[in-house]
N, C-alpha and C positions, 0 to 999 in steps of 0.2 A: 339524648341524655348522655352526659359524659360518664366514663367509668368511675370517676371519683364520686359523683352524686349517687350512682347505683350502689357502690360499696358502702357509702354513708347510710343510705336508706336501709339496706340489708343489715348492717351492723347495729343501727339504732333499733330496728325491730327485734333483733336477737337480745339486745340489752333490756328492752322493755319487757319482752316475754319472760326472760329469766327473772327479772325483778318482780313481776306480777306473780309468777308461779311460786317463787320463794317466799313472798311476803303476804299475799292475799288469798291463796288457794289452800284449802285444807281438805284432806280425805280421811275417812274413817273406814279402815278395812282390816278384817281379822283382829278386831279389838285393839288396833294400833292407830293412833292419830298421827298423820304425816302431813307435811306441806306438799306443795305441788311438785317439788323436786325429789320427793321420796325420803326426806329427812324426818326422823322421828321427833315429834314435838313433846316437850316436857312442860310440867306446870311451871309457871313463872314464879320467881322468888317474890316475896311479899313487898320488898322495897321497890321492885320494878313495876308492880301492879299500881303503885301510887303514881309513878311517872308516866308509863305507857298505857295503863289500864287494859293490858292484854292478859287473857287467861292462860295462853300457851305460847311457847316460843321454842325455837330450835336450838337455842343455846347462844351464849354471848359470842363465841368464836364464829358461828355461822352468821350471826348478825353483822359482825365486823367484816366478814368475807363478802356478804351481800352489799354492804355499803361501799367497800373498796371496788367491787365488781361494777356497781352502777356508776358511782361518781368517777372512778378511774376510766371507765369506758367513755363517759361524757367528756372527760379531760382529753382523752385520746382523740375523740372526734374534733373537738374545738381547737386544741393547741398543736396537734401533730398533723392530722389529716388536712385541716383547713388553714394551716398557717401560711401566711403570704410569704412567698420567696422573693427576696430582694437581691 
């Protein structure tokens, strides 16, 4: 296996783990609801409950960070790491 494939696999695992922990894992400890990355979750605004139907969220800025983290990482894998050199 080449080093490029190995780095790609490790980087993709880190991307998916971060996205899953940040988006799908919740913990309730000491009367505080947090996501898998330790960020405190708040009640969703009413207009967002109509769109996403989520009861809790970490905040709009964390959501934007998570989306940039995930899709930016995928972009990096596809267009930077695996770009054909001519």
